[in-house]
N, C-alpha and C positions, 0 to 999 in steps of 0.2 A: 609492394602491395600487401604482402602477408603481414608485415609489421603493423600497418595501419588497421588491418582487419582485427588483428590480435589486440591492438590498443583500444579499438572501438569496443570489442567484446569485454575487455577488462573495465573500461569506463562504464559500460552498460550494467555490468554485474555489480560494480561498486555503487553506482547511483541507485540501482534497484534495492540493494541490501540496506543502504542508509534510509531510503524512502520507506521500506517495509518496517524498519525498526521505529522510525519516527511516527509513521501512521499508526502502527500497533500501539505504541505508548500513548499517543493522543487519544485514540479510539477507546482504549481501556480506561483512561482517566475520565473521559466523558461518560462512559458506561457506569463507572463507579458513582459519578455525580448524579446520574439519573436514578440509580439505586438508592442513594442517600435521600434524594427528594421523595421517592416513593416510600421509604422507611420513615421519613419525618411525619407523614400524614397517612398512615396505613388505611384509615377508614374512608378516605376520599377516593371516589371512582376516577380512574385515569391519572392518578398522581404519578408523575414521572414519565408519562407517555411522550409528552412534548420533548423532554430532555433526551429520552431514548431515541426519538426520531432525529433530533439534532445531532446526537452522537453518531448515528449511522450515516447521516448525510455528510458530516464533517470527515468521518473516517474514509468515505469513498471519494469525496471531492478533493481532498488533499493529495491523493495519490497522483493523478495526472499532472497536477501543478508541480509536485516535487520531482517527478520523472523528467518533465520538460525543462524545468529550471536547472536541475542538476546536470543534465546533458549539455545544455547551452552554456553553463558555467565552465564545463570542461572542453568547450569548443566544438561540440558535435552538432551538426544540423541534420535535418531529415529524419526526425525521430517519431514520425507519425505512427508507425506500427508499434513501436515500443509503448507509446502513450496509450493508444487505443486498446491494444491487446493487454497491456499491463493493468489497465483499469478492470477489464473483465477478469483477468487472473486474480487480481487483488480482491474483487468482489467474492470470488469463490474461495480462495485460500485465506485471505485476511478475515473475511466474514466467518469462516469456520473456526479460525484460531481465536478470534475475539469473542464471538457470540456463543461459542460452545464451551461451557465451563469444564467439560470432561477432558479437554485437551491438556495433556501434561506438558512439562517443560521440554522433554526430549522431542515430543511430537511437534511442539511449537517451533523449536530450533530447526528441525528437519523441514517443516513446511516453509519457514522463512528462507531457509537455504534454497529450497526448490524455487521459490519465487525469485530470488536473486539470480539463480542460474537461468531461469526462464527469461528474465529481463536481459541478461547478457546475450542469450540467443536471439531475442527479438531485436536487440540493438544492432545486430549484424545486417539487418535489412535497412539500408539507407535509401530513403525516397528523396530524390532530388528533382528539381524543375529542369526540364530540357527544352 
């Protein structure tokens, strides 16, 4: 039993780390796109707003999909808590990392590591149908 719990924790941590890196990279690229659109027409009111909204939505919506798919690919079921709480944690942690330009590389690495460890802890709660 201990080995399976340890394995589940390792899988949850790995999936959360990969999902965080992928989501952060995608979210930042989309934010850069919205900034480029706004810079292309600086006199237009609302230039880049739609793109910024799409970037935020994509950055948040991708996380539950990546967490669920990653755990399923590794053969784990009952990941409801990881997916639900992971989205909330990503909204707080990922939103701070991506949206706040003052976050340095060290703080970004620490926050993404925190998210991965939190994902590993959340993956320990396996919800099954009885």
